[in-house]
mmCIF file of the C-alpha atoms, coordinates in Angstrom:
data_MODEL
# 
_entry.id   MODEL 
# 
loop_
_atom_site.group_PDB 
_atom_site.id 
_atom_site.type_symbol 
_atom_site.label_atom_id 
_atom_site.label_alt_id 
_atom_site.label_comp_id 
_atom_site.label_asym_id 
_atom_site.label_entity_id 
_atom_site.label_seq_id 
_atom_site.pdbx_PDB_ins_code 
_atom_site.Cartn_x 
_atom_site.Cartn_y 
_atom_site.Cartn_z 
_atom_site.occupancy 
_atom_site.B_iso_or_equiv 
_atom_site.pdbx_formal_charge 
_atom_site.auth_seq_id 
_atom_site.auth_comp_id 
_atom_site.auth_asym_id 
_atom_site.auth_atom_id 
_atom_site.pdbx_PDB_model_num 
ATOM 1   C CA . MET A 1 1   ? -9.740  0.986  3.166  1.00 0.00 ? 1   MET A CA 1 
ATOM 2   C CA . GLY A 1 2   ? -8.007  1.793  6.357  1.00 0.00 ? 2   GLY A CA 1 
ATOM 3   C CA . LEU A 1 3   ? -7.433  4.395  8.997  1.00 0.00 ? 3   LEU A CA 1 
ATOM 4   C CA . ASP A 1 4   ? -6.705  7.743  7.335  1.00 0.00 ? 4   ASP A CA 1 
ATOM 5   C CA . MET A 1 5   ? -5.939  10.560 9.753  1.00 0.00 ? 5   MET A CA 1 
ATOM 6   C CA . TYR A 1 6   ? -5.764  14.311 9.181  1.00 0.00 ? 6   TYR A CA 1 
ATOM 7   C CA . LEU A 1 7   ? -4.700  17.225 11.341 1.00 0.00 ? 7   LEU A CA 1 
ATOM 8   C CA . GLU A 1 8   ? -5.929  20.400 9.729  1.00 0.00 ? 8   GLU A CA 1 
ATOM 9   C CA . VAL A 1 9   ? -5.203  24.037 10.442 1.00 0.00 ? 9   VAL A CA 1 
ATOM 10  C CA . ARG A 1 10  ? -8.051  26.447 9.896  1.00 0.00 ? 10  ARG A CA 1 
ATOM 11  C CA . LYS A 1 11  ? -8.274  30.223 9.783  1.00 0.00 ? 11  LYS A CA 1 
ATOM 12  C CA . PHE A 1 12  ? -11.398 32.357 9.522  1.00 0.00 ? 12  PHE A CA 1 
ATOM 13  C CA . VAL A 1 13  ? -11.008 35.409 7.268  1.00 0.00 ? 13  VAL A CA 1 
ATOM 14  C CA . PRO A 1 14  ? -13.790 37.992 7.676  1.00 0.00 ? 14  PRO A CA 1 
ATOM 15  C CA . ALA A 1 15  ? -15.249 39.425 4.477  1.00 0.00 ? 15  ALA A CA 1 
ATOM 16  C CA . HIS A 1 16  ? -15.341 42.993 5.718  1.00 0.00 ? 16  HIS A CA 1 
ATOM 17  C CA . ASN A 1 17  ? -13.489 45.626 7.669  1.00 0.00 ? 17  ASN A CA 1 
ATOM 18  C CA . TYR A 1 18  ? -15.715 48.014 9.561  1.00 0.00 ? 18  TYR A CA 1 
ATOM 19  C CA . LYS A 1 19  ? -14.952 51.718 10.012 1.00 0.00 ? 19  LYS A CA 1 
ATOM 20  C CA . VAL A 1 20  ? -16.760 54.687 11.466 1.00 0.00 ? 20  VAL A CA 1 
ATOM 21  C CA . ILE A 1 21  ? -16.482 57.649 9.086  1.00 0.00 ? 21  ILE A CA 1 
ATOM 22  C CA . ASP A 1 22  ? -18.203 60.920 9.984  1.00 0.00 ? 22  ASP A CA 1 
ATOM 23  C CA . GLY A 1 23  ? -20.386 59.100 12.487 1.00 0.00 ? 23  GLY A CA 1 
ATOM 24  C CA . ASP A 1 24  ? -21.551 56.533 9.922  1.00 0.00 ? 24  ASP A CA 1 
ATOM 25  C CA . TYR A 1 25  ? -20.787 52.844 10.242 1.00 0.00 ? 25  TYR A CA 1 
ATOM 26  C CA . ASN A 1 26  ? -19.211 51.754 6.934  1.00 0.00 ? 26  ASN A CA 1 
ATOM 27  C CA . ARG A 1 27  ? -17.809 48.487 5.758  1.00 0.00 ? 27  ARG A CA 1 
ATOM 28  C CA . GLU A 1 28  ? -15.489 47.534 2.952  1.00 0.00 ? 28  GLU A CA 1 
ATOM 29  C CA . PHE A 1 29  ? -14.171 44.224 1.720  1.00 0.00 ? 29  PHE A CA 1 
ATOM 30  C CA . ASN A 1 30  ? -11.181 42.904 3.660  1.00 0.00 ? 30  ASN A CA 1 
ATOM 31  C CA . ASP A 1 31  ? -8.123  42.803 1.363  1.00 0.00 ? 31  ASP A CA 1 
ATOM 32  C CA . GLU A 1 32  ? -7.094  39.351 2.626  1.00 0.00 ? 32  GLU A CA 1 
ATOM 33  C CA . TYR A 1 33  ? -10.575 38.004 1.875  1.00 0.00 ? 33  TYR A CA 1 
ATOM 34  C CA . VAL A 1 34  ? -10.588 39.456 -1.643 1.00 0.00 ? 34  VAL A CA 1 
ATOM 35  C CA . GLY A 1 35  ? -7.043  38.201 -2.290 1.00 0.00 ? 35  GLY A CA 1 
ATOM 36  C CA . ILE A 1 36  ? -7.945  34.634 -1.318 1.00 0.00 ? 36  ILE A CA 1 
ATOM 37  C CA . LEU A 1 37  ? -11.046 34.676 -3.489 1.00 0.00 ? 37  LEU A CA 1 
ATOM 38  C CA . GLU A 1 38  ? -9.158  36.091 -6.477 1.00 0.00 ? 38  GLU A CA 1 
ATOM 39  C CA . ALA A 1 39  ? -6.373  33.528 -6.065 1.00 0.00 ? 39  ALA A CA 1 
ATOM 40  C CA . SER A 1 40  ? -8.991  30.788 -6.228 1.00 0.00 ? 40  SER A CA 1 
ATOM 41  C CA . GLY A 1 41  ? -10.693 32.304 -9.283 1.00 0.00 ? 41  GLY A CA 1 
ATOM 42  C CA . LEU A 1 42  ? -13.769 33.540 -7.399 1.00 0.00 ? 42  LEU A CA 1 
ATOM 43  C CA . LYS A 1 43  ? -15.256 36.998 -6.894 1.00 0.00 ? 43  LYS A CA 1 
ATOM 44  C CA . PRO A 1 44  ? -16.747 38.423 -3.694 1.00 0.00 ? 44  PRO A CA 1 
ATOM 45  C CA . VAL A 1 45  ? -20.475 37.805 -3.435 1.00 0.00 ? 45  VAL A CA 1 
ATOM 46  C CA . ALA A 1 46  ? -22.937 40.556 -2.529 1.00 0.00 ? 46  ALA A CA 1 
ATOM 47  C CA . ALA A 1 47  ? -21.493 42.709 0.231  1.00 0.00 ? 47  ALA A CA 1 
ATOM 48  C CA . VAL A 1 48  ? -24.551 42.282 2.445  1.00 0.00 ? 48  VAL A CA 1 
ATOM 49  C CA . ASP A 1 49  ? -24.446 38.488 2.391  1.00 0.00 ? 49  ASP A CA 1 
ATOM 50  C CA . SER A 1 50  ? -20.733 37.837 2.826  1.00 0.00 ? 50  SER A CA 1 
ATOM 51  C CA . VAL A 1 51  ? -19.625 36.923 6.321  1.00 0.00 ? 51  VAL A CA 1 
ATOM 52  C CA . GLY A 1 52  ? -16.228 35.510 5.465  1.00 0.00 ? 52  GLY A CA 1 
ATOM 53  C CA . LEU A 1 53  ? -14.534 32.279 4.635  1.00 0.00 ? 53  LEU A CA 1 
ATOM 54  C CA . SER A 1 54  ? -12.565 29.554 6.345  1.00 0.00 ? 54  SER A CA 1 
ATOM 55  C CA . VAL A 1 55  ? -9.260  28.531 4.865  1.00 0.00 ? 55  VAL A CA 1 
ATOM 56  C CA . THR A 1 56  ? -8.264  24.972 5.732  1.00 0.00 ? 56  THR A CA 1 
ATOM 57  C CA . GLU A 1 57  ? -5.022  23.135 5.077  1.00 0.00 ? 57  GLU A CA 1 
ATOM 58  C CA . THR A 1 58  ? -4.063  19.584 5.952  1.00 0.00 ? 58  THR A CA 1 
ATOM 59  C CA . ALA A 1 59  ? -0.990  20.053 8.115  1.00 0.00 ? 59  ALA A CA 1 
ATOM 60  C CA . ILE A 1 60  ? -0.273  16.392 8.961  1.00 0.00 ? 60  ILE A CA 1 
ATOM 61  C CA . TYR A 1 61  ? -1.527  13.194 7.359  1.00 0.00 ? 61  TYR A CA 1 
ATOM 62  C CA . TRP A 1 62  ? -1.093  9.732  8.867  1.00 0.00 ? 62  TRP A CA 1 
ATOM 63  C CA . ARG A 1 63  ? -2.145  6.313  7.608  1.00 0.00 ? 63  ARG A CA 1 
ATOM 64  C CA . LYS A 1 64  ? -2.990  3.556  10.088 1.00 0.00 ? 64  LYS A CA 1 
ATOM 65  C CA . VAL A 1 65  ? -1.087  5.112  12.994 1.00 0.00 ? 65  VAL A CA 1 
ATOM 66  C CA . ASN A 1 66  ? -3.610  3.771  15.462 1.00 0.00 ? 66  ASN A CA 1 
ATOM 67  C CA . SER A 1 67  ? -1.652  4.743  18.591 1.00 0.00 ? 67  SER A CA 1 
ATOM 68  C CA . ILE A 1 68  ? -1.800  8.429  17.618 1.00 0.00 ? 68  ILE A CA 1 
ATOM 69  C CA . HIS A 1 69  ? -5.450  8.107  16.610 1.00 0.00 ? 69  HIS A CA 1 
ATOM 70  C CA . ASN A 1 70  ? -6.261  6.627  20.000 1.00 0.00 ? 70  ASN A CA 1 
ATOM 71  C CA . TRP A 1 71  ? -4.421  9.476  21.748 1.00 0.00 ? 71  TRP A CA 1 
ATOM 72  C CA . PHE A 1 72  ? -6.604  12.056 19.957 1.00 0.00 ? 72  PHE A CA 1 
ATOM 73  C CA . ILE A 1 73  ? -9.782  10.124 20.771 1.00 0.00 ? 73  ILE A CA 1 
ATOM 74  C CA . GLU A 1 74  ? -8.925  9.705  24.447 1.00 0.00 ? 74  GLU A CA 1 
ATOM 75  C CA . ASN A 1 75  ? -7.447  13.172 25.038 1.00 0.00 ? 75  ASN A CA 1 
ATOM 76  C CA . CYS A 1 76  ? -9.485  15.424 22.728 1.00 0.00 ? 76  CYS A CA 1 
ATOM 77  C CA . ALA A 1 77  ? -12.794 13.653 22.033 1.00 0.00 ? 77  ALA A CA 1 
ATOM 78  C CA . ASN A 1 78  ? -13.799 12.241 25.437 1.00 0.00 ? 78  ASN A CA 1 
ATOM 79  C CA . GLY A 1 79  ? -13.410 8.701  24.086 1.00 0.00 ? 79  GLY A CA 1 
ATOM 80  C CA . VAL A 1 80  ? -15.964 9.203  21.278 1.00 0.00 ? 80  VAL A CA 1 
ATOM 81  C CA . ASP A 1 81  ? -14.731 7.796  17.960 1.00 0.00 ? 81  ASP A CA 1 
ATOM 82  C CA . GLU A 1 82  ? -17.289 8.452  15.216 1.00 0.00 ? 82  GLU A CA 1 
ATOM 83  C CA . CYS A 1 83  ? -15.053 9.953  12.493 1.00 0.00 ? 83  CYS A CA 1 
ATOM 84  C CA . GLN A 1 84  ? -16.201 13.370 13.686 1.00 0.00 ? 84  GLN A CA 1 
ATOM 85  C CA . PRO A 1 85  ? -14.110 16.540 13.396 1.00 0.00 ? 85  PRO A CA 1 
ATOM 86  C CA . ILE A 1 86  ? -12.351 17.037 16.733 1.00 0.00 ? 86  ILE A CA 1 
ATOM 87  C CA . PRO A 1 87  ? -11.146 20.480 17.826 1.00 0.00 ? 87  PRO A CA 1 
ATOM 88  C CA . VAL A 1 88  ? -7.599  20.276 19.190 1.00 0.00 ? 88  VAL A CA 1 
ATOM 89  C CA . GLY A 1 89  ? -5.944  22.991 21.234 1.00 0.00 ? 89  GLY A CA 1 
ATOM 90  C CA . ARG A 1 90  ? -2.348  24.020 20.725 1.00 0.00 ? 90  ARG A CA 1 
ATOM 91  C CA . ALA A 1 91  ? -1.599  22.902 24.300 1.00 0.00 ? 91  ALA A CA 1 
ATOM 92  C CA . GLN A 1 92  ? -2.937  19.439 23.456 1.00 0.00 ? 92  GLN A CA 1 
ATOM 93  C CA . LEU A 1 93  ? -0.613  19.212 20.442 1.00 0.00 ? 93  LEU A CA 1 
ATOM 94  C CA . GLU A 1 94  ? 2.302   20.290 22.627 1.00 0.00 ? 94  GLU A CA 1 
ATOM 95  C CA . LEU A 1 95  ? 1.360   17.555 25.106 1.00 0.00 ? 95  LEU A CA 1 
ATOM 96  C CA . LEU A 1 96  ? 1.171   14.972 22.310 1.00 0.00 ? 96  LEU A CA 1 
ATOM 97  C CA . LEU A 1 97  ? 4.630   16.059 21.131 1.00 0.00 ? 97  LEU A CA 1 
ATOM 98  C CA . GLU A 1 98  ? 5.941   15.615 24.669 1.00 0.00 ? 98  GLU A CA 1 
ATOM 99  C CA . VAL A 1 99  ? 4.392   12.138 24.994 1.00 0.00 ? 99  VAL A CA 1 
ATOM 100 C CA . VAL A 1 100 ? 5.756   11.062 21.601 1.00 0.00 ? 100 VAL A CA 1 
ATOM 101 C CA . THR A 1 101 ? 9.220   12.428 22.410 1.00 0.00 ? 101 THR A CA 1 
ATOM 102 C CA . GLN A 1 102 ? 9.361   10.621 25.763 1.00 0.00 ? 102 GLN A CA 1 
ATOM 103 C CA . SER A 1 103 ? 8.045   7.383  24.267 1.00 0.00 ? 103 SER A CA 1 
ATOM 104 C CA . ILE A 1 104 ? 10.795  7.440  21.633 1.00 0.00 ? 104 ILE A CA 1 
ATOM 105 C CA . LYS A 1 105 ? 13.511  8.443  24.107 1.00 0.00 ? 105 LYS A CA 1 
ATOM 106 C CA . LEU A 1 106 ? 12.607  5.709  26.601 1.00 0.00 ? 106 LEU A CA 1 
ATOM 107 C CA . LYS A 1 107 ? 11.550  3.146  23.965 1.00 0.00 ? 107 LYS A CA 1 
ATOM 108 C CA . ASP A 1 108 ? 8.335   2.845  25.972 1.00 0.00 ? 108 ASP A CA 1 
ATOM 109 C CA . ALA A 1 109 ? 5.071   2.244  24.123 1.00 0.00 ? 109 ALA A CA 1 
ATOM 110 C CA . SER A 1 110 ? 2.922   2.269  27.262 1.00 0.00 ? 110 SER A CA 1 
ATOM 111 C CA . HIS A 1 111 ? 1.779   5.898  26.866 1.00 0.00 ? 111 HIS A CA 1 
ATOM 112 C CA . LEU A 1 112 ? 0.887   5.432  23.189 1.00 0.00 ? 112 LEU A CA 1 
ATOM 113 C CA . PRO A 1 113 ? -0.255  1.825  22.970 1.00 0.00 ? 113 PRO A CA 1 
ATOM 114 C CA . PRO A 1 114 ? -1.310  0.430  19.593 1.00 0.00 ? 114 PRO A CA 1 
ATOM 115 C CA . THR A 1 115 ? -5.075  0.142  19.318 1.00 0.00 ? 115 THR A CA 1 
ATOM 116 C CA . SER A 1 116 ? -7.089  -2.307 17.287 1.00 0.00 ? 116 SER A CA 1 
ATOM 117 C CA . GLY A 1 117 ? -10.046 -1.248 15.213 1.00 0.00 ? 117 GLY A CA 1 
ATOM 118 C CA . PHE A 1 118 ? -11.756 -1.587 11.871 1.00 0.00 ? 118 PHE A CA 1 
ATOM 119 C CA . PHE A 1 119 ? -8.844  -1.640 9.360  1.00 0.00 ? 119 PHE A CA 1 
ATOM 120 C CA . PHE A 1 120 ? -6.610  0.211  11.866 1.00 0.00 ? 120 PHE A CA 1 
ATOM 121 C CA . GLY A 1 121 ? -3.470  -1.647 10.864 1.00 0.00 ? 121 GLY A CA 1 
ATOM 122 C CA . SER A 1 122 ? -0.936  -3.509 12.964 1.00 0.00 ? 122 SER A CA 1 
ATOM 123 C CA . THR A 1 123 ? -0.914  -3.509 16.747 1.00 0.00 ? 123 THR A CA 1 
ATOM 124 C CA . ASP A 1 124 ? 2.731   -4.637 16.904 1.00 0.00 ? 124 ASP A CA 1 
ATOM 125 C CA . VAL A 1 125 ? 5.338   -2.448 18.568 1.00 0.00 ? 125 VAL A CA 1 
ATOM 126 C CA . ASP A 1 126 ? 7.885   -2.852 15.806 1.00 0.00 ? 126 ASP A CA 1 
ATOM 127 C CA . GLU A 1 127 ? 10.063  -0.678 13.600 1.00 0.00 ? 127 GLU A CA 1 
ATOM 128 C CA . TYR A 1 128 ? 6.968   0.661  11.783 1.00 0.00 ? 128 TYR A CA 1 
ATOM 129 C CA . TYR A 1 129 ? 5.457   1.751  15.109 1.00 0.00 ? 129 TYR A CA 1 
ATOM 130 C CA . TRP A 1 130 ? 8.644   3.648  16.063 1.00 0.00 ? 130 TRP A CA 1 
ATOM 131 C CA . ASN A 1 131 ? 8.983   5.173  12.578 1.00 0.00 ? 131 ASN A CA 1 
ATOM 132 C CA . ASP A 1 132 ? 5.395   6.442  12.818 1.00 0.00 ? 132 ASP A CA 1 
ATOM 133 C CA . LEU A 1 133 ? 6.206   8.076  16.160 1.00 0.00 ? 133 LEU A CA 1 
ATOM 134 C CA . LYS A 1 134 ? 9.358   9.666  14.723 1.00 0.00 ? 134 LYS A CA 1 
ATOM 135 C CA . TYR A 1 135 ? 7.323   11.017 11.798 1.00 0.00 ? 135 TYR A CA 1 
ATOM 136 C CA . THR A 1 136 ? 4.744   12.410 14.236 1.00 0.00 ? 136 THR A CA 1 
ATOM 137 C CA . LYS A 1 137 ? 7.459   14.058 16.321 1.00 0.00 ? 137 LYS A CA 1 
ATOM 138 C CA . THR A 1 138 ? 9.075   15.678 13.274 1.00 0.00 ? 138 THR A CA 1 
ATOM 139 C CA . GLU A 1 139 ? 5.787   16.958 11.864 1.00 0.00 ? 139 GLU A CA 1 
ATOM 140 C CA . LEU A 1 140 ? 4.485   18.310 15.192 1.00 0.00 ? 140 LEU A CA 1 
ATOM 141 C CA . LYS A 1 141 ? 7.783   20.066 15.941 1.00 0.00 ? 141 LYS A CA 1 
ATOM 142 C CA . HIS A 1 142 ? 7.737   21.673 12.503 1.00 0.00 ? 142 HIS A CA 1 
ATOM 143 C CA . LEU A 1 143 ? 4.090   22.743 12.805 1.00 0.00 ? 143 LEU A CA 1 
ATOM 144 C CA . LEU A 1 144 ? 4.335   24.123 16.335 1.00 0.00 ? 144 LEU A CA 1 
ATOM 145 C CA . ALA A 1 145 ? 7.560   26.020 15.583 1.00 0.00 ? 145 ALA A CA 1 
ATOM 146 C CA . LYS A 1 146 ? 5.832   28.213 13.004 1.00 0.00 ? 146 LYS A CA 1 
ATOM 147 C CA . PRO A 1 147 ? 4.757   31.491 14.648 1.00 0.00 ? 147 PRO A CA 1 
ATOM 148 C CA . GLU A 1 148 ? 1.845   31.860 12.232 1.00 0.00 ? 148 GLU A CA 1 
ATOM 149 C CA . THR A 1 149 ? 0.174   28.764 13.712 1.00 0.00 ? 149 THR A CA 1 
ATOM 150 C CA . LYS A 1 150 ? -0.312  30.446 17.104 1.00 0.00 ? 150 LYS A CA 1 
ATOM 151 C CA . ASP A 1 151 ? -3.641  31.988 16.051 1.00 0.00 ? 151 ASP A CA 1 
ATOM 152 C CA . LEU A 1 152 ? -5.008  29.094 14.020 1.00 0.00 ? 152 LEU A CA 1 
ATOM 153 C CA . THR A 1 153 ? -7.601  26.483 14.877 1.00 0.00 ? 153 THR A CA 1 
ATOM 154 C CA . PHE A 1 154 ? -6.593  22.814 14.741 1.00 0.00 ? 154 PHE A CA 1 
ATOM 155 C CA . ILE A 1 155 ? -9.004  20.038 13.782 1.00 0.00 ? 155 ILE A CA 1 
ATOM 156 C CA . TYR A 1 156 ? -8.285  16.292 13.889 1.00 0.00 ? 156 TYR A CA 1 
ATOM 157 C CA . GLN A 1 157 ? -10.407 13.889 11.851 1.00 0.00 ? 157 GLN A CA 1 
ATOM 158 C CA . ALA A 1 158 ? -10.041 10.267 10.870 1.00 0.00 ? 158 ALA A CA 1 
ATOM 159 C CA . SER A 1 159 ? -11.918 8.067  8.459  1.00 0.00 ? 159 SER A CA 1 
ATOM 160 C CA . TRP A 1 160 ? -11.930 4.369  7.629  1.00 0.00 ? 160 TRP A CA 1 
# 
């Protein structure tokens, strides 16, 4: 048991492309949609019923980094912490990266204070705290530097 934290990236892939041919509205399966299904060993379902699919990948995983968890709850979830999926904007991730970077640079934990909770781990500002912030900085920089993440949806979720 403990605080497990996930930042996911999600992309919606529509099942169909729509074209007007000779005044008629036609649709055909989207190649990206079909490719994803085939790669996963599935086949497209009936053309009428298919809307599309969401592809989700865990981009960052943390364990018991309660200061980062608290930041997401306070800045993205209006203080509500019920293990719910929390949409996170790219600008919010950029702000978190800035806060983490400044906290490390100034050795100041006041903007990302440790937070106690049910199996949330240590509330000490020690070498583990700073290592967790360095990990967060590295992972966020890597994620945000990828141009393909500009059009993706980000979701934060924790469980304990």
